[in-house]
C-alpha positions as CSV (number, residue, x, y, z in Angstrom):
1,X,0.0,0.0,0.0
2,X,1.3,3.4,-0.9
3,X,1.8,5.8,2.0
4,X,0.0,9.1,1.8
5,X,0.9,10.5,5.3
6,X,2.9,13.3,3.7
7,X,-0.1,14.4,1.6
8,X,-2.4,14.2,4.7
9,X,0.0,16.4,6.7
10,X,0.2,18.9,3.8
11,X,-3.6,19.0,3.5
12,X,-3.9,19.6,7.3
13,X,-1.5,22.5,7.1
14,X,-3.0,23.9,3.9
15,X,-6.6,23.7,5.3
16,X,-5.7,25.1,8.7
17,X,-3.6,28.0,7.4
18,X,-5.9,28.5,4.5
19,X,-9.1,28.7,6.6
20,X,-7.3,31.0,9.1
21,X,-6.2,33.2,6.2
22,X,-9.7,33.3,4.8
23,X,-11.2,34.0,8.2
24,X,-8.6,36.7,8.9
25,X,-9.2,38.3,5.5
26,X,-12.9,38.2,6.0
27,X,-12.7,39.8,9.5
28,X,-10.2,42.3,8.4
29,X,-12.2,43.3,5.3
30,X,-15.5,43.4,7.3
31,X,-13.8,45.5,10.0
32,X,-12.3,47.9,7.5
33,X,-15.7,48.4,5.7
34,X,-17.6,48.8,9.0
35,X,-14.9,51.1,10.3
36,X,-14.9,53.3,7.2
37,X,-18.7,53.4,7.3
38,X,-18.7,54.3,11.0
39,X,-16.0,57.0,10.5
40,X,-17.9,58.5,7.6
41,X,-21.2,58.4,9.3
42,X,-19.6,60.0,12.4
43,X,-17.9,62.6,10.3
44,X,-21.1,63.3,8.4
45,X,-23.1,63.6,11.7
46,X,-20.5,65.9,13.2
47,X,-20.4,68.1,10.1
48,X,-24.2,68.2,10.0
49,X,-24.4,69.3,13.6
50,X,-21.8,72.0,13.1
51,X,-23.4,73.5,9.9
52,X,-26.8,73.2,11.6
53,X,-25.5,75.5,14.4
54,X,-23.8,77.9,11.9
55,X,-26.7,77.9,9.6
56,X,-29.2,78.8,12.3
57,X,-27.0,81.7,13.5
58,X,-26.8,83.1,9.9
59,X,-30.5,82.4,9.4
60,X,-31.4,84.3,12.6
61,X,-29.3,87.3,11.6
62,X,-30.7,87.5,8.0
63,X,-34.2,86.9,9.3
64,X,-33.9,90.1,11.4
65,X,-33.0,92.0,8.3
66,X,-35.9,90.4,6.3
67,X,-38.3,91.3,9.1
68,X,-37.1,94.9,9.0
69,X,-37.5,95.0,5.2
70,X,-41.1,93.7,5.6
71,X,-41.8,96.5,8.1
72,X,-40.5,99.2,5.7
73,X,-42.7,97.8,2.9
74,X,-45.8,97.8,5.1
75,X,-45.3,100.9,7.2
76,X,-48.0,103.5,6.6
77,X,-45.6,106.5,7.2
78,X,-43.1,105.3,4.7
79,X,-45.9,104.4,2.3
80,X,-47.3,107.9,2.7
81,X,-43.9,109.4,2.0
82,X,-43.4,107.4,-1.2
83,X,-46.9,108.3,-2.4
84,X,-46.9,112.1,-1.7
85,X,-43.2,113.3,-1.6
86,X,-43.1,114.3,-5.3
87,X,-46.4,116.1,-4.9
88,X,-45.3,118.0,-1.8
89,X,-42.0,119.0,-3.4
90,X,-43.9,120.3,-6.3
91,X,-46.2,122.5,-4.2
92,X,-43.7,123.7,-1.6
93,X,-40.1,122.6,-1.3
94,X,-40.2,123.3,2.5
95,X,-43.2,121.1,2.9
96,X,-41.4,118.3,0.9
97,X,-38.3,118.6,3.1
98,X,-40.5,118.5,6.2
99,X,-42.1,115.2,5.0
100,X,-38.7,113.8,4.2
101,X,-37.3,114.6,7.7
102,X,-40.3,113.2,9.6
103,X,-40.1,110.0,7.6
104,X,-36.4,109.7,8.0
105,X,-36.6,110.1,11.8
106,X,-39.3,107.5,11.8
107,X,-37.1,105.1,9.8
108,X,-34.0,105.9,11.9
109,X,-35.8,105.2,15.1
110,X,-36.9,101.8,13.9
111,X,-33.4,101.1,12.5
112,X,-32.0,101.6,16.0
113,X,-34.7,99.8,17.9
114,X,-34.8,96.5,15.9
115,X,-31.0,96.3,16.1
116,X,-30.2,95.7,12.4
117,X,-27.4,98.2,12.3
118,X,-25.0,95.2,13.0
119,X,-26.3,93.5,9.8
120,X,-27.1,96.3,7.4
121,X,-24.7,99.0,6.2
122,X,-27.1,101.1,4.2
123,X,-30.9,101.5,3.8
124,X,-32.3,103.4,0.8
125,X,-36.0,104.1,0.3
126,X,-36.8,105.7,-3.1
127,X,-39.6,106.6,-5.3
128,X,-40.0,104.4,-8.4
129,X,-38.0,106.8,-10.6
130,X,-35.4,107.6,-8.0
131,X,-36.3,111.2,-8.0
132,X,-36.8,111.4,-4.2
133,X,-35.2,109.1,-1.7
134,X,-34.3,108.6,2.0
135,X,-31.0,107.0,3.1
136,X,-29.9,105.7,6.4
137,X,-26.3,104.5,6.9
138,X,-25.2,102.2,9.8
139,X,-22.5,104.7,10.6
140,X,-25.2,107.2,11.4
141,X,-26.7,110.2,9.6
142,X,-28.5,110.7,6.4
143,X,-26.3,111.4,3.4
144,X,-27.5,112.9,0.1
145,X,-24.2,114.0,-1.3
146,X,-24.5,111.5,-4.1
147,X,-27.3,109.9,-6.0
148,X,-27.6,106.4,-4.5
149,X,-30.9,105.5,-6.2
150,X,-29.3,106.0,-9.6
151,X,-26.3,103.9,-8.6
152,X,-28.6,101.1,-7.4
153,X,-30.8,101.2,-10.4
154,X,-27.7,100.9,-12.7
155,X,-26.4,97.8,-10.8
156,X,-26.6,94.3,-12.3
157,X,-29.0,93.0,-9.7
158,X,-31.6,95.8,-9.6
159,X,-33.9,94.5,-12.4
160,X,-33.8,90.9,-11.2
161,X,-34.6,91.8,-7.6
162,X,-37.3,94.5,-8.1
163,X,-39.3,92.2,-10.4
164,X,-39.5,89.5,-7.8
165,X,-42.8,89.3,-6.0
166,X,-41.1,88.2,-2.8
167,X,-37.6,87.8,-1.3
168,X,-35.1,87.0,-4.0
169,X,-31.4,86.5,-3.4
170,X,-29.0,87.5,-6.2
171,X,-25.9,86.3,-4.3
172,X,-22.7,88.2,-3.3
173,X,-22.3,91.3,-5.4
174,X,-20.0,94.3,-5.8
175,X,-21.0,97.3,-3.8
176,X,-22.8,99.8,-6.1
177,X,-21.8,102.7,-3.9
178,X,-18.1,102.0,-4.4
179,X,-16.1,102.4,-7.6
180,X,-13.9,99.4,-6.5
181,X,-17.0,97.4,-5.6
182,X,-15.6,96.7,-2.2
183,X,-16.6,95.6,0.3
184,X,-18.8,93.0,-1.3
185,X,-22.5,92.9,-0.2
186,X,-25.6,90.7,-0.3
187,X,-28.3,93.1,-1.7
188,X,-32.0,93.2,-0.8
189,X,-34.4,95.1,-3.0
190,X,-38.2,95.1,-2.3
191,X,-40.9,96.8,-4.1
192,X,-43.2,99.2,-2.1
193,X,-46.8,98.9,-3.2
194,X,-49.6,101.4,-2.7
195,X,-51.8,100.4,0.2
196,X,-54.5,98.0,-0.9
197,X,-53.2,98.0,-4.5
198,X,-50.7,96.3,-6.8
199,X,-49.4,99.7,-7.9
200,X,-45.6,100.0,-7.3
201,X,-44.8,103.4,-5.7
202,X,-41.2,102.9,-4.9
203,X,-38.6,100.5,-3.5
204,X,-36.4,99.8,-0.5
205,X,-32.7,98.8,-0.8
206,X,-30.6,97.3,1.9
207,X,-27.0,96.0,1.6
208,X,-25.9,93.2,4.0
209,X,-22.1,93.2,4.3
210,X,-20.5,89.8,3.7
211,X,-18.6,90.3,7.0
212,X,-21.9,89.5,8.8
213,X,-21.6,85.9,7.5
214,X,-17.8,85.9,8.1
215,X,-18.5,86.7,11.8
216,X,-20.9,83.8,12.1
217,X,-18.3,81.4,10.6
218,X,-15.3,82.5,12.7
219,X,-15.9,79.6,15.1
220,X,-15.6,77.1,12.4
221,X,-12.2,75.3,12.3
222,X,-11.0,74.4,8.8
223,X,-8.8,71.4,7.9
224,X,-6.4,71.5,5.0
225,X,-8.7,70.0,2.4
226,X,-12.3,70.5,3.7
227,X,-14.5,73.3,2.3
228,X,-17.7,75.2,3.2
229,X,-20.2,76.3,0.5
230,X,-23.0,78.8,0.6
231,X,-25.8,78.4,-2.0
232,X,-28.5,81.1,-2.5
233,X,-32.0,80.2,-3.5
234,X,-31.3,81.3,-7.1
235,X,-28.7,78.5,-7.3
236,X,-25.5,80.6,-7.1
237,X,-22.9,78.9,-4.9
238,X,-19.8,80.3,-3.2
239,X,-16.9,78.5,-1.5
240,X,-15.7,79.9,1.8
241,X,-12.0,79.5,2.5
242,X,-11.9,81.1,5.9
243,X,-11.3,84.6,4.5
244,X,-13.6,85.3,1.6
245,X,-16.3,83.8,-0.6
246,X,-15.4,82.7,-4.1
247,X,-18.0,81.7,-6.7
248,X,-17.7,77.9,-7.3
249,X,-19.6,74.8,-8.5
250,X,-20.6,72.3,-5.9
251,X,-18.6,69.0,-5.7
252,X,-20.1,65.6,-4.7
253,X,-20.4,64.1,-1.2
254,X,-21.5,67.3,0.5
255,X,-23.2,67.5,3.8
256,X,-26.0,70.1,3.3
257,X,-28.3,72.0,5.6
258,X,-31.1,74.2,4.3
259,X,-31.7,77.4,6.3
260,X,-35.4,77.4,7.2
261,X,-36.1,81.1,6.9
262,X,-33.9,82.2,4.0
263,X,-33.9,79.0,2.0
264,X,-30.1,79.3,1.7
265,X,-28.1,76.1,1.8
266,X,-24.9,75.7,3.8
267,X,-22.9,72.7,2.6
268,X,-19.7,71.2,4.0
269,X,-17.2,69.0,2.2
270,X,-15.6,66.7,4.9
271,X,-11.8,66.5,5.1
272,X,-10.3,63.4,3.5
273,X,-7.0,63.9,5.3
274,X,-8.8,64.0,8.7
275,X,-10.7,60.8,7.8
276,X,-7.5,59.1,6.7
277,X,-5.7,60.1,9.9
278,X,-8.5,58.5,12.0
279,X,-8.5,55.5,9.8
280,X,-4.8,54.8,10.5
281,X,-5.6,53.8,14.0
282,X,-8.3,51.5,12.9
283,X,-6.0,50.0,10.2
284,X,-3.4,49.3,12.9
285,X,-6.0,47.5,15.0
286,X,-7.3,45.5,11.9
287,X,-3.7,44.4,11.0
288,X,-3.2,43.3,14.6
289,X,-6.4,41.2,14.5
290,X,-5.3,39.8,11.1
291,X,-1.9,38.8,12.4
292,X,-3.3,37.2,15.6
293,X,-5.8,35.1,13.6
294,X,-3.2,34.0,11.1
295,X,-0.7,33.1,13.8
296,X,-3.4,31.1,15.6
297,X,-4.1,29.3,12.4
298,X,-0.4,28.4,12.0
299,X,-0.2,27.2,15.7
300,X,-3.4,25.2,15.1
301,X,-2.0,23.5,11.9
302,X,1.2,22.5,13.8
303,X,-0.9,21.1,16.7
304,X,-3.1,19.1,14.3
305,X,0.0,18.0,12.5
306,X,1.4,16.6,15.8
307,X,-1.9,15.2,17.1
308,X,-3.1,13.5,13.9
309,X,-0.1,12.6,11.8
310,X,1.4,10.1,14.2
311,X,-1.8,8.1,14.7
312,X,-2.6,8.2,11.0
313,X,0.9,7.0,10.1
314,X,0.4,4.1,12.6
315,X,-2.9,3.2,11.0
316,X,-1.4,3.3,7.5
317,X,1.4,1.0,8.7
318,X,-1.2,-1.4,10.1
319,X,-3.1,-1.4,6.8
320,X,0.1,-2.2,5.0
321,X,0.6,-5.2,7.3
322,X,-3.0,-6.4,6.6
323,X,-2.3,-6.0,2.9
324,X,0.7,-8.4,3.3
325,X,-1.5,-11.0,4.9
326,X,-1.1,-10.2,8.7
327,X,-4.7,-10.3,10.1
328,X,-3.6,-10.5,13.7
329,X,-5.1,-7.9,16.2
330,X,-3.0,-4.9,17.0
331,X,-4.1,-3.3,20.4
332,X,-1.6,-0.4,20.0
333,X,-3.9,1.4,17.4
334,X,-7.0,1.3,19.7
335,X,-6.6,4.8,21.3
336,X,-9.2,6.5,23.4
337,X,-10.4,8.9,20.7
338,X,-12.0,9.0,17.2
339,X,-8.8,7.7,15.6
340,X,-8.8,4.9,18.1
341,X,-12.3,4.0,17.0
342,X,-10.9,3.7,13.5
343,X,-8.2,1.5,14.9
344,X,-10.8,-0.7,16.6
345,X,-12.6,-0.9,13.2
346,X,-9.5,-1.9,11.4
347,X,-8.8,-4.7,13.9
348,X,-12.4,-5.8,13.7
349,X,-12.2,-5.7,9.9
350,X,-9.0,-7.7,10.0
351,X,-10.7,-10.3,12.2
352,X,-13.8,-10.4,10.0
353,X,-11.7,-10.9,6.8
354,X,-9.9,-13.8,8.5
355,X,-13.2,-15.3,9.6
356,X,-14.7,-14.7,6.2
357,X,-11.9,-16.4,4.4
358,X,-12.2,-19.5,6.6
359,X,-16.0,-19.5,6.1
360,X,-15.6,-19.1,2.4
361,X,-13.3,-22.1,2.3
362,X,-15.8,-24.1,4.3
363,X,-18.8,-22.9,2.2
364,X,-17.0,-23.9,-1.0
365,X,-16.4,-27.4,0.3
366,X,-20.0,-27.6,1.4
367,X,-21.2,-26.3,-2.0
368,X,-19.3,-28.9,-3.9
369,X,-20.7,-31.7,-1.6
370,X,-24.3,-30.4,-2.2
371,X,-23.8,-30.1,-5.9
372,X,-22.7,-33.7,-6.0
373,X,-25.7,-34.8,-4.0
374,X,-28.1,-32.8,-6.2
375,X,-26.5,-34.3,-9.3
376,X,-27.0,-37.8,-7.8
377,X,-30.7,-37.2,-6.9
378,X,-31.7,-35.0,-9.9
379,X,-34.5,-36.5,-12.1
380,X,-34.0,-35.9,-15.8
381,X,-37.0,-33.8,-17.2
382,X,-36.6,-35.6,-20.5
383,X,-37.1,-38.9,-18.7
384,X,-40.3,-37.4,-17.1
385,X,-41.9,-36.2,-20.3
386,X,-40.7,-39.4,-22.2
387,X,-42.6,-41.4,-19.6
388,X,-45.7,-39.2,-20.1
389,X,-45.4,-39.8,-23.9
390,X,-45.4,-43.5,-23.2
391,X,-48.5,-43.1,-21.1
392,X,-50.1,-41.1,-23.9
393,X,-49.4,-43.9,-26.5
394,X,-50.7,-46.6,-24.2
395,X,-53.9,-44.5,-23.6
396,X,-54.3,-44.0,-27.3
397,X,-53.9,-47.7,-28.0
398,X,-56.5,-48.5,-25.3
399,X,-58.9,-45.8,-26.7
400,X,-58.6,-43.4,-23.6
401,X,-58.4,-40.1,-25.5
402,X,-58.9,-38.0,-22.3
403,X,-55.8,-39.6,-20.7
404,X,-53.9,-39.0,-23.9
405,X,-54.9,-35.4,-24.1
406,X,-54.0,-34.7,-20.5
407,X,-50.7,-36.5,-20.8
408,X,-49.9,-34.5,-24.0
409,X,-50.7,-31.2,-22.3
410,X,-48.8,-32.1,-19.1
411,X,-45.9,-33.3,-21.2
412,X,-45.7,-30.0,-23.1
413,X,-45.9,-28.0,-19.9
414,X,-43.1,-29.9,-18.3
415,X,-41.0,-29.6,-21.4
416,X,-41.5,-25.9,-21.5
417,X,-40.7,-25.5,-17.9
418,X,-37.6,-27.6,-18.3
419,X,-36.4,-25.8,-21.4
420,X,-37.7,-22.3,-20.9
421,X,-35.5,-19.7,-19.0
422,X,-36.9,-16.5,-20.6
423,X,-39.1,-14.4,-18.3
424,X,-40.5,-12.5,-21.3
425,X,-42.2,-14.5,-24.2
426,X,-44.7,-13.6,-27.0
427,X,-48.4,-13.5,-26.3
428,X,-48.8,-16.4,-28.8
429,X,-46.4,-18.6,-26.7
430,X,-48.3,-17.6,-23.5
431,X,-51.6,-18.6,-25.1
432,X,-50.0,-22.0,-26.0
433,X,-49.0,-22.6,-22.4
434,X,-52.5,-21.5,-21.3
435,X,-54.1,-24.0,-23.7
436,X,-52.0,-26.9,-22.2
437,X,-52.9,-25.8,-18.7
438,X,-56.6,-25.4,-19.5
439,X,-56.8,-28.8,-21.2
440,X,-55.8,-30.3,-17.9
441,X,-58.3,-28.1,-15.9
442,X,-61.1,-28.9,-18.4
443,X,-60.8,-32.6,-17.9
444,X,-60.5,-32.0,-14.1
445,X,-63.9,-30.2,-14.1
446,X,-65.5,-32.7,-16.4
447,X,-65.7,-30.5,-19.5
448,X,-68.0,-27.9,-17.7
449,X,-65.6,-25.0,-18.4
450,X,-64.9,-23.3,-21.7
451,X,-62.1,-21.0,-22.8
452,X,-62.5,-18.6,-25.7
453,X,-60.0,-16.2,-27.4
454,X,-61.0,-12.9,-29.0
455,X,-58.0,-11.2,-30.6
456,X,-58.8,-8.0,-32.6
457,X,-55.4,-8.0,-34.4
458,X,-53.3,-11.1,-35.1
459,X,-50.2,-8.9,-34.9
460,X,-50.9,-8.5,-31.2
461,X,-49.8,-12.2,-30.7
462,X,-46.3,-11.0,-31.3
463,X,-46.4,-8.6,-28.3
464,X,-44.3,-9.2,-25.2
465,X,-45.8,-10.6,-21.9
466,X,-44.4,-12.0,-18.7
467,X,-44.2,-15.8,-18.8
468,X,-47.1,-17.5,-16.9
469,X,-49.1,-14.3,-16.5
470,X,-52.4,-15.6,-17.7
471,X,-52.4,-19.1,-16.0
472,X,-52.9,-17.7,-12.4
473,X,-55.7,-15.4,-13.7
474,X,-57.5,-18.3,-15.4
475,X,-57.1,-20.4,-12.3
476,X,-58.4,-17.5,-10.2
477,X,-61.5,-17.2,-12.5
478,X,-62.2,-20.9,-12.0
479,X,-61.5,-21.0,-8.3
480,X,-63.4,-17.7,-7.3
481,X,-65.9,-17.5,-10.1
482,X,-67.0,-20.7,-11.9
483,X,-66.4,-23.4,-9.2
484,X,-68.6,-21.7,-6.5
485,X,-71.3,-21.3,-9.2
486,X,-71.8,-25.1,-9.3
487,X,-72.6,-25.1,-13.0
488,X,-70.9,-24.8,-16.4
489,X,-68.8,-21.6,-17.0
490,X,-67.2,-19.7,-19.7
491,X,-63.9,-17.7,-19.8
492,X,-63.2,-15.2,-22.6
493,X,-59.7,-13.8,-23.2
494,X,-60.2,-10.5,-25.2
495,X,-57.0,-8.9,-26.6
496,X,-56.9,-5.4,-28.1
497,X,-54.7,-2.3,-28.1
498,X,-55.4,1.2,-26.8
499,X,-53.0,3.8,-28.1
500,X,-49.5,2.5,-27.1
501,X,-50.9,-0.1,-24.6
502,X,-51.7,-3.8,-24.9
503,X,-55.0,-4.6,-23.1
504,X,-56.0,-8.2,-22.1
505,X,-59.4,-8.7,-20.5
506,X,-60.1,-12.1,-18.9
507,X,-63.8,-12.3,-18.2
508,X,-65.7,-15.2,-16.5
509,X,-69.5,-15.6,-16.0
510,X,-69.0,-16.9,-12.5
511,X,-70.5,-15.7,-9.2
512,X,-68.4,-12.5,-9.1
513,X,-66.4,-11.1,-6.2
514,X,-67.0,-8.4,-3.6
515,X,-64.7,-5.4,-3.2
516,X,-63.1,-6.9,-0.1
517,X,-62.3,-10.2,-2.0
518,X,-60.8,-8.2,-4.9
519,X,-58.6,-6.2,-2.5
520,X,-57.4,-9.5,-0.9
521,X,-56.7,-11.1,-4.2
522,X,-54.6,-8.1,-5.5
523,X,-52.8,-7.7,-2.2
524,X,-52.0,-11.5,-1.9
525,X,-54.0,-11.9,1.3
526,X,-56.5,-14.3,-0.3
527,X,-56.0,-18.0,-0.1
528,X,-53.9,-19.0,-3.2
529,X,-55.8,-20.9,-5.8
530,X,-52.7,-21.8,-7.8
531,X,-51.9,-25.5,-7.6
532,X,-49.5,-25.5,-10.5
533,X,-47.0,-22.9,-9.2
534,X,-47.3,-22.4,-5.5
535,X,-45.3,-19.1,-5.5
536,X,-47.2,-17.5,-8.5
537,X,-50.6,-15.8,-7.7
538,X,-52.6,-12.9,-9.1
539,X,-50.7,-10.4,-6.9
540,X,-47.4,-11.9,-8.1
541,X,-48.5,-11.3,-11.7
542,X,-49.3,-7.7,-10.9
543,X,-45.9,-7.1,-9.2
544,X,-44.0,-8.8,-12.0
545,X,-45.7,-6.6,-14.7
546,X,-44.9,-3.4,-12.7
547,X,-41.3,-4.5,-12.0
548,X,-40.7,-5.4,-15.7
549,X,-42.5,-2.6,-17.5
550,X,-43.0,0.2,-15.0
551,X,-45.5,1.5,-12.4
552,X,-48.0,2.7,-15.0
553,X,-48.7,-0.9,-16.1
554,X,-50.2,-3.8,-14.1
555,X,-53.7,-5.1,-13.6
556,X,-57.0,-4.4,-12.0
557,X,-60.2,-6.4,-11.4
558,X,-63.8,-5.3,-11.9
559,X,-66.7,-7.5,-10.8
560,X,-70.4,-7.7,-10.3
561,X,-71.6,-10.2,-7.7
562,X,-73.7,-12.9,-9.3
563,X,-72.8,-11.8,-12.8
564,X,-69.2,-11.6,-13.9
565,X,-65.6,-10.9,-13.1
566,X,-63.1,-9.2,-15.5
567,X,-59.4,-9.1,-14.8
568,X,-57.6,-6.5,-17.0
569,X,-53.9,-6.7,-17.8
570,X,-52.3,-3.5,-19.1
571,X,-48.9,-3.9,-20.9
572,X,-46.8,-1.8,-23.2
573,X,-47.3,-2.4,-26.9
574,X,-43.9,-3.9,-27.5
575,X,-43.2,-6.6,-30.1
576,X,-40.8,-9.5,-30.0
């Protein structure tokens, strides 16, 4: 026997280390994925919390400005000024100036009370054509040294904002009051309508310095590669780098918070470098876990190598000895573990092989003795049917035709039994066997029974059928049907085909059978009527058909008590 201990050892090492490696890789990969997901979710949640706080601060400041602009648009004093200032100046310049001063004081008081001076640098209220206006500056005082309405009306944002029915945000713009455009502002322009009308009388302008938003974002700590974006409702976006806002397009993977009052969006792009720095610690831990699992796998493989290899080598050595003919018992391989059970099995197998060899020798000797005895006591079938032929000729000479016919039939039956070894024969041959059998039964019952064949197609006689299938059915018809009747009876064997099936109906006009009797006959519980073959009955015929041709074939019995019994055989339409 070839030794394979080395391959077993290699397989143990490969499997142990391989499984450990796969397990380590799986745990490491899963840990890495979960860690990255946790870090990203944690970073996302932290960023969302931060921009939520920042956004609410900005939203609160801007909402104060929006509330003040609403007050200006709805205030009756300002509305009265816008509506009548041109008329007053036209009638009396002093009257016009008086209206302007009263309205400006009213505006200035509200400007101071609501506390928007920290968020608005300049407020300008103007008639629709810019001919008359009021101006209030956060630094204090009303200035009219220039023409602010005309500067505002010439700006890029004026037409877009004045035409909007509600608040509209143009974004961060150049300051129209400065030639350099600095400092940049966020402009608000609202139309002032005549009371209870859609007629536009004038407009109000306010500029929000970008420094207001800068102040709200001072507490935000920037990493090297993160970024903060501010997007206005019109879709214009700006990137904040900690010092200024620069117009930019939005990248992917942003954490965004929408300010509830203004509709602005504050977006944060998390720092990749910060994420990688945190991930280094997790990677170190994952590598440690991977190393520990792999090391444990190597230790396990070495332990299995030591624990299993030596006993397996011992078992292989013992098998080699058995292969060389040593069937003695070896107690050294019967350890107290699973391999010991294999050793016990090998010893038992060795003993059984030894016993079997001795028994085989004994059985062979016994078989030869029995064969010799059977040979001595065997009756030659040819001698038997030759003797029956002699009886037939003697009966013929003496004029006993019945004895001659029975002897001939029995002789042919014995000859067919002695010669025939095929289990499948043609229907024609089966009918010939049935004729010989029925000849004997007809004389037995004094000629009171009759057998008739009805074959729709002579080619059906070439179909295959199990040998001695019809004899038990005919005998069952005689035993259960005609004999209890106590008078002459008739049996009809009707053969026909149905699609690809051969159908044989055996019908007798006997007393019939109850359902219970039919069930007993088919199951083999009924008392056997077969005197010719003691092991062949109706149930045996059914089983042989199913075994030979398949479960869809077989037989069934229909009967009417006092009238008839029909046994139907269903066979495949196969020709010899």
